[in-house]
RODO-2510 file (C-alpha; in nm, 4 decimals, decimal comma):
residues 360
     n   res          X          Y          Z
     1     m    -0,0114     0,0131    -0,0515
     2     r     0,1320     0,3534    -0,1189
     3     l     0,1213     0,6235     0,0588
     4     t     0,1531     1,0170     0,0801
     5     l     0,1898     1,2438     0,2817
     6     s    -0,0682     1,5497     0,2172
     7     f    -0,2474     1,8441     0,3502
     8     f    -0,6741     1,9141     0,3752
     9     s    -0,7289     2,2625     0,3079
    10     c    -1,0450     2,3657     0,5018
    11     s    -0,9986     2,7338     0,3828
    12     a    -0,6927     2,9338     0,1192
    13     l    -0,4866     2,9892     0,4626
    14     t    -0,5493     2,6527     0,6792
    15     l    -0,3787     2,3327     0,6510
    16     i    -0,4495     2,0248     0,8853
    17     f    -0,1921     1,7564     0,9018
    18     i    -0,3578     1,3988     0,7469
    19     l    -0,1500     1,0766     0,6080
    20     m    -0,3862     1,0134     0,3538
    21     h    -0,3825     0,7516     0,0142
    22     d    -0,2782     0,8341    -0,3425
    23     s    -0,5298     0,8899    -0,5386
    24     s    -0,4418     0,5580    -0,7688
    25     c    -0,4864     0,3348    -0,3979
    26     h    -0,8617     0,2565    -0,2725
    27     l    -0,9666     0,3949     0,0400
    28     l    -0,8716     0,2409     0,3656
    29     g    -1,0280    -0,0324     0,4562
    30     d    -1,4053    -0,1394     0,5296
    31     d    -1,4842    -0,0129     0,8504
    32     s    -1,7552    -0,2277     0,9726
    33     h    -1,6223    -0,3565     1,2189
    34     s    -1,7123     0,0140     1,3628
    35     e    -2,1083    -0,0744     1,3929
    36     a    -2,0044    -0,3729     1,6215
    37     g    -2,2365    -0,4184     1,9208
    38     l    -2,5026    -0,1865     1,7123
    39     e    -2,7882    -0,4030     1,6364
    40     h    -2,8732    -0,4317     1,9740
    41     h    -2,9223    -0,0737     1,9400
    42     a    -3,2079    -0,0906     1,6263
    43     v    -3,4417     0,0647     1,8146
    44     s    -3,2320     0,3316     1,9610
    45     i    -3,1321     0,4659     1,5971
    46     k    -3,4975     0,3813     1,4582
    47     k    -3,6121     0,6122     1,6934
    48     l    -3,3112     0,9166     1,6309
    49     r    -3,3833     0,8656     1,2284
    50     k    -3,7961     0,8983     1,3227
    51     a    -3,7541     1,1757     1,5551
    52     s    -3,5107     1,3598     1,3123
    53     r    -3,7563     1,3393     0,9947
    54     d    -4,0545     1,4307     1,1940
    55     g    -3,8685     1,7724     1,3181
    56     l    -3,8249     1,6491     1,6536
    57     l    -3,4808     1,6257     1,7280
    58     t    -3,4907     1,9260     2,0342
    59     k    -3,1533     1,9654     2,2728
    60     s    -3,3360     1,8310     2,5618
    61     w    -3,4852     1,4793     2,3651
    62     l    -3,0562     1,4504     2,3137
    63     l    -3,0011     1,4832     2,6292
    64     e    -3,1449     1,1659     2,7101
    65     y    -2,9735     1,0204     2,3369
    66     f    -2,6409     1,0448     2,3774
    67     i    -2,4081     1,0717     2,6301
    68     n    -2,2996     1,4093     2,7723
    69     p    -2,1855     1,5001     3,0990
    70     f    -2,5854     1,5619     3,2286
    71     t    -2,6711     1,1534     3,1949
    72     p    -2,5573     1,1368     3,5554
    73     l    -2,8693     1,3619     3,6138
    74     f    -3,1358     1,1446     3,4146
    75     i    -3,0095     0,7886     3,5881
    76     c    -3,0020     0,9151     4,0045
    77     d    -3,2951     0,9182     4,2367
    78     y    -3,1563     1,1978     4,4093
    79     h    -2,9121     1,4709     4,3822
    80     f    -2,6757     1,6823     4,5728
    81     g    -2,5421     1,9964     4,5015
    82     a    -2,6631     2,3288     4,2912
    83     t    -3,0441     2,3570     4,3089
    84     k    -3,2555     2,2651     4,0549
    85     r    -3,1915     2,6432     3,9472
    86     g    -2,8590     2,6193     3,9840
    87     l    -2,8177     2,3652     3,7064
    88     p    -2,8570     2,4243     3,3008
    89     s    -3,0116     2,0423     3,2163
    90     v    -3,2677     1,9388     3,4561
    91     p    -3,4823     1,6203     3,4467
    92     m    -3,8442     1,7534     3,5999
    93     n    -3,8658     1,4867     3,8533
    94     l    -3,5402     1,5485     4,0072
    95     n    -3,4858     1,4905     4,4156
    96     i    -3,2375     1,7302     4,5501
    97     l    -3,0865     1,5288     4,8674
    98     n    -3,0298     1,7260     5,2009
    99     l    -3,0966     1,6562     5,5720
   100     s    -3,4006     1,7093     5,5972
   101     n    -3,4799     1,3787     5,3318
   102     i    -3,2186     1,2086     5,3642
   103     h    -3,3624     0,9388     5,5695
   104     q    -3,6108     0,8772     5,2469
   105     l    -3,2944     0,7032     5,0625
   106     h    -3,3790     0,3335     4,9580
   107     e    -3,1270     0,0916     4,9303
   108     n    -2,9244     0,1088     4,6567
   109     d    -3,0620     0,4462     4,5480
   110     i    -2,8667     0,6037     4,3292
   111     v    -2,6900     0,9520     4,4737
   112     c    -2,5710     1,1983     4,2511
   113     c    -2,3380     1,4318     4,3514
   114     e    -2,1647     1,7968     4,2095
   115     t    -1,8050     1,7812     4,2413
   116     v    -1,8117     2,1217     4,3178
   117     a    -1,9678     2,0131     4,6276
   118     f    -1,8001     1,7207     4,7121
   119     e    -1,5990     1,7810     5,0059
   120     s    -1,9562     1,8698     5,1510
   121     f    -2,1415     1,5509     5,0461
   122     v    -1,8361     1,3475     5,2809
   123     s    -1,8191     1,6448     5,5416
   124     s    -2,2015     1,6688     5,6005
   125     i    -2,4296     1,3854     5,3946
   126     l    -2,1953     1,0602     5,4195
   127     t    -2,2066     0,9934     5,7723
   128     k    -2,5943     1,0319     5,7401
   129     i    -2,6863     0,7826     5,4785
   130     e    -2,7896     0,4929     5,6619
   131     v    -2,8590     0,2148     5,3957
   132     p    -2,5862     0,1380     5,0781
   133     v    -2,6129     0,3679     4,7684
   134     i    -2,4780     0,3674     4,4573
   135     l    -2,2484     0,7072     4,4043
   136     f    -2,2017     0,9408     4,0898
   137     t    -1,9529     1,1997     4,1015
   138     y    -1,9932     1,4421     3,7342
   139     r    -1,9137     1,7949     3,6732
   140     f    -1,9710     1,9780     3,3527
   141     l    -1,7173     2,2431     3,4404
   142     l    -1,4242     2,2449     3,6854
   143     p    -1,3503     2,1327     3,9955
   144     q    -1,2251     1,8031     3,9110
   145     i    -1,2602     1,5091     4,1885
   146     k    -0,8492     1,5166     4,3500
   147     r    -0,7536     1,2528     4,5112
   148     g    -0,7145     1,2967     4,8671
   149     a    -0,8874     1,2278     5,2100
   150     a    -1,2364     1,2763     5,1281
   151     t    -1,2362     1,0168     4,8208
   152     e    -1,0727     0,8097     5,0388
   153     a    -1,3487     0,8338     5,3039
   154     v    -1,5705     0,7796     5,0486
   155     r    -1,3942     0,4797     4,8828
   156     t    -1,4551     0,2928     5,2009
   157     h    -1,7240     0,3661     5,3261
   158     p    -2,0018     0,0673     5,3772
   159     m    -2,2553     0,2716     5,2558
   160     i    -2,0998     0,3721     4,9023
   161     r    -2,1615     0,0224     4,7511
   162     f    -2,0508     0,1318     4,4237
   163     w    -1,8683     0,4485     4,3510
   164     f    -1,9417     0,5463     3,9217
   165     s    -1,7186     0,9134     3,8732
   166     q    -1,6475     1,0986     3,5582
   167     n    -1,2834     1,1686     3,5290
   168     p    -1,2332     0,8823     3,7780
   169     v    -0,9024     0,9235     4,0221
   170     y    -0,9274     0,5175     4,1395
   171     k    -0,8522     0,1820     3,8400
   172     a    -1,1884    -0,0023     3,8371
   173     d    -1,2443    -0,2653     4,0852
   174     s    -1,5708    -0,4259     4,2044
   175     r    -1,6913    -0,1149     4,3496
   176     y    -1,5080     0,1695     4,1274
   177     s    -1,5611     0,2433     3,7854
   178     g    -1,5021     0,5074     3,5453
   179     f    -1,7993     0,7302     3,3432
   180     p    -1,7824     0,9417     3,0153
   181     y    -1,8077     1,3252     3,0377
   182     g    -1,9513     1,2249     2,6573
   183     i    -1,9975     1,4938     2,3683
   184     l    -2,1104     1,8664     2,5194
   185     e    -2,4801     1,9973     2,5292
   186     d    -2,4504     2,2805     2,3643
   187     n    -2,2921     2,0544     2,0229
   188     l    -2,5493     1,7752     2,0501
   189     l    -2,7852     1,9049     1,7603
   190     e    -2,5354     1,9642     1,4958
   191     y    -2,3887     1,6559     1,6320
   192     a    -2,6537     1,4143     1,5962
   193     s    -2,6910     1,5787     1,2409
   194     a    -2,3113     1,4741     1,1730
   195     f    -2,3861     1,0644     1,3465
   196     l    -2,7237     1,0473     1,0961
   197     r    -2,5129     1,1292     0,7740
   198     s    -2,2489     0,9434     0,8525
   199     w    -2,4047     0,5955     0,9174
   200     n    -2,4091     0,4915     0,6062
   201     e    -2,0035     0,5165     0,5230
   202     r    -1,8191     0,2673     0,5924
   203     n    -1,4776     0,4207     0,4380
   204     k    -1,2671     0,6306     0,5568
   205     t    -1,0821     0,8610     0,3232
   206     f    -0,7354     1,0050     0,5730
   207     l    -0,5948     0,7315     0,8189
   208     l    -0,5146     1,0698     1,0913
   209     t    -0,6097     1,3927     1,1060
   210     n    -0,5448     1,6808     1,3583
   211     v    -0,7977     1,9285     1,4217
   212     p    -0,8717     2,2303     1,6078
   213     l    -0,7984     2,2628     1,9555
   214     n    -0,8092     2,5174     2,1940
   215     k    -0,4692     2,5750     2,3050
   216     n    -0,5096     2,6982     2,6418
   217     t    -0,6584     2,3848     2,8440
   218     h    -0,3446     2,1769     2,8934
   219     r     0,0412     2,2367     2,7420
   220     f     0,0300     1,9343     2,5001
   221     r    -0,1657     2,1386     2,2930
   222     r     0,0460     2,4104     2,2585
   223     e     0,3056     2,1745     2,1121
   224     l     0,0491     2,1102     1,8631
   225     p     0,0455     2,2538     1,4379
   226     s    -0,2156     2,4791     1,5043
   227     i    -0,5431     2,4287     1,3300
   228     p    -0,7632     2,7447     1,2879
   229     r    -1,1577     2,6500     1,3875
   230     m    -1,3809     2,5219     1,1309
   231     p    -1,7684     2,5602     1,0739
   232     s    -1,9510     2,2400     1,2993
   233     s    -2,0628     2,0583     0,9936
   234     q    -1,7273     2,0659     0,8272
   235     y    -1,5103     1,9724     1,1412
   236     y    -1,7420     1,6593     1,2442
   237     d    -1,7781     1,5589     0,8577
   238     l    -1,3959     1,5711     0,8244
   239     i    -1,3541     1,3435     1,1975
   240     a    -1,6162     1,1360     1,0203
   241     a    -1,3827     1,0501     0,6726
   242     s    -1,0533     0,9825     0,9230
   243     k    -1,0015     0,6690     1,0741
   244     y    -0,7433     0,8285     1,3885
   245     v    -0,8065     1,1970     1,5250
   246     v    -0,5606     1,3349     1,7643
   247     s    -0,7540     1,3861     2,0995
   248     p    -0,4959     1,5161     2,3647
   249     a    -0,6460     1,5717     2,6770
   250     g    -0,7899     1,9197     2,7650
   251     d    -0,8535     2,1209     3,1079
   252     r    -0,9315     1,6998     3,2711
   253     p    -0,7865     1,4194     3,0895
   254     d    -1,1931     1,3037     2,9679
   255     t    -1,3058     1,5388     2,6920
   256     y    -1,6447     1,5487     2,4697
   257     r    -1,3785     1,5197     2,1267
   258     h    -1,3065     1,1452     2,2460
   259     y    -1,6878     1,1139     2,2075
   260     e    -1,7179     1,2960     1,8854
   261     c    -1,4816     1,0440     1,6982
   262     i    -1,6271     0,6966     1,8565
   263     g    -1,9888     0,7918     1,7941
   264     l    -1,8492     0,9063     1,3861
   265     g    -1,6606     0,6011     1,3516
   266     s    -1,3315     0,7630     1,4723
   267     i    -1,0466     0,6150     1,6782
   268     p    -0,9541     0,8869     1,9173
   269     i    -0,5882     0,8828     2,0086
   270     a    -0,5175     1,0361     2,3913
   271     n    -0,2125     1,1005     2,6049
   272     i    -0,4458     1,0096     2,9290
   273     n    -0,4269     0,7083     3,1620
   274     e    -0,4926     0,3640     2,9705
   275     t    -0,5823     0,2752     3,3792
   276     l    -0,7812     0,5168     3,5098
   277     y    -0,9793     0,5420     3,1779
   278     s    -0,9559     0,1669     3,1300
   279     f    -1,3756     0,1792     3,0338
   280     f    -1,2415     0,3054     2,6820
   281     g    -1,1400     0,0070     2,6042
   282     k    -1,0212    -0,0521     2,2131
   283     n    -1,2432     0,2562     2,1499
   284     m    -0,9087     0,4721     2,2106
   285     m    -0,5516     0,4475     2,1806
   286     f    -0,3459     0,5253     2,4526
   287     m    -0,0067     0,6846     2,3490
   288     s     0,2623     0,8570     2,4987
   289     e     0,2346     1,2680     2,3951
   290     s     0,6033     1,1898     2,2394
   291     d     0,4559     0,9025     1,9873
   292     i     0,1645     1,1694     1,9020
   293     l     0,3749     1,4332     1,7514
   294     q     0,5864     1,2077     1,5702
   295     s     0,2313     1,0888     1,4318
   296     v     0,1053     1,4483     1,3489
   297     i     0,4352     1,6059     1,2503
   298     s     0,5600     1,2205     1,0833
   299     p     0,3200     0,9866     1,0213
   300     s     0,3899     0,6120     0,9850
   301     v     0,1640     0,3463     0,9297
   302     g     0,3499     0,1603     1,1372
   303     m     0,2783     0,3725     1,4627
   304     l    -0,0891     0,2791     1,4285
   305     n    -0,2936    -0,0273     1,4469
   306     s    -0,5321    -0,0370     1,1685
   307     k    -0,7073    -0,3576     1,3043
   308     v    -0,8731    -0,1455     1,5422
   309     y    -1,2169    -0,0479     1,5106
   310     v    -1,4837     0,1691     1,7660
   311     d    -1,8311     0,0587     1,8641
   312     r    -2,0214     0,3646     1,7599
   313     s    -2,3050     0,2211     2,0463
   314     f    -2,0646     0,3562     2,3385
   315     v    -2,1561     0,7240     2,2682
   316     l    -2,5189     0,5888     2,3424
   317     s    -2,6970     0,6734     2,7017
   318     d    -2,8976     0,3181     2,6731
   319     t    -2,5243     0,1589     2,6595
   320     w    -2,4236     0,3613     3,0010
   321     v    -2,8188     0,2705     3,1586
   322     s    -2,7810    -0,0703     3,1055
   323     r    -2,4320    -0,0804     3,2491
   324     v    -2,5668     0,0793     3,5651
   325     m    -2,8848    -0,0834     3,5901
   326     m    -2,6437    -0,4215     3,6002
   327     v    -2,4374    -0,2936     3,8520
   328     k    -2,6905    -0,1775     4,0254
   329     n    -2,8860    -0,5732     3,9723
   330     a    -2,5491    -0,7368     4,0380
   331     q    -2,5357    -0,5247     4,3830
   332     l    -2,9038    -0,6528     4,4629
   333     h    -2,8079    -1,0487     4,3549
   334     a    -2,5125    -0,9885     4,5892
   335     t    -2,6484    -0,9013     4,8950
   336     k    -2,9438    -1,1321     4,8340
   337     a    -2,6572    -1,4342     4,7977
   338     s    -2,4376    -1,3035     5,0936
   339     r    -2,7424    -1,3121     5,2634
   340     d    -2,8113    -1,6009     5,1703
   341     s    -2,4723    -1,7918     5,1512
   342     g    -2,2760    -1,5806     5,4575
   343     n    -2,0027    -1,5326     5,1651
   344     y    -2,0823    -1,4865     4,8296
   345     k    -1,7974    -1,2576     4,6617
   346     l    -1,9713    -0,9189     4,5054
   347     s    -1,6477    -0,8850     4,2996
   348     r    -1,6952    -1,2275     4,1413
   349     l    -2,0795    -1,1380     4,0781
   350     i    -1,9665    -0,8049     3,8574
   351     q    -1,7246    -1,0108     3,6731
   352     l    -2,0284    -1,2055     3,5193
   353     v    -2,2120    -0,9470     3,4143
   354     p    -2,1862    -0,9328     3,0181
   355     w    -2,0763    -0,5801     2,9620
   356     h    -2,2074    -0,4839     2,6191
   357     g    -1,9884    -0,4494     2,3385
   358     s    -1,6808    -0,3492     2,3685
   359     l    -1,7427    -0,2341     2,7644
   360     h    -1,4905    -0,4280     2,9941
***
């Protein structure tokens, strides 16, 4: 296979570094494997197409369809942090947890805590919880949770049966897992259109693409070639046409670009901790910063595993709601088994849960 280094023009003055096939070669191989797992979500895809045809796609509708920073709000039974008025996107039936209703918690209820209120949760709420619950920590904006005494208090507390966390600070185990940051709320309408546009595209035109980045959120981004901004539709179409997309960490390791890529059938290349972000599985290529720079400045097919494909269902909320419900049900079964046998190990039961697609 003969390859040449060429450039994609965003405008007369804009160049994007891309490794691309010579025009005499076929496009990059069939990407049909990126549809892995989507047969299980056929109903969800039909639902999205129908909503689009009927002109019913709205931001509020898409917040429940695609994984996004506010997805935990649509899963939880109680929320701790801002009031409903302080949340930009909130389900109508969201219950705000406080000291006056904490006694109403039921076993395995899901409690969602904003990271900005995490210290307050630990000091004023955690010690008052009387039944085992499942905890979510999330935040659209900074701050990110930092590992320390407060996280250790939660991690070891007997009433926290399982903890899902955006931007995780611990390796996944039988009581802890990372949870996706997802796609930005303000991008959902444009992204949904690109998601549907790219659905029947099986081939990739470009091997490696570097896209516009905010250079102020991470020092490593300033080392990458600068690419001026482009219209959203052009940006998403470029991602969808690429096998790999450079997606470095921003102000936090997890960034919406990771999910934009995966949902459009492209593999994000990121400089994040593979141990902490193991929930990406084969949907991400983890690389050192030096290797990413080398790939962008002097691309080499040998540096990239071209046999890796993404599972596009990774960006659907249904995929992650199912995972949370599996954990919740596993906890309930483990509790019953523990009562029945006295020695059943929860970690073993969770290992047996059949995670969908490429989720491990």
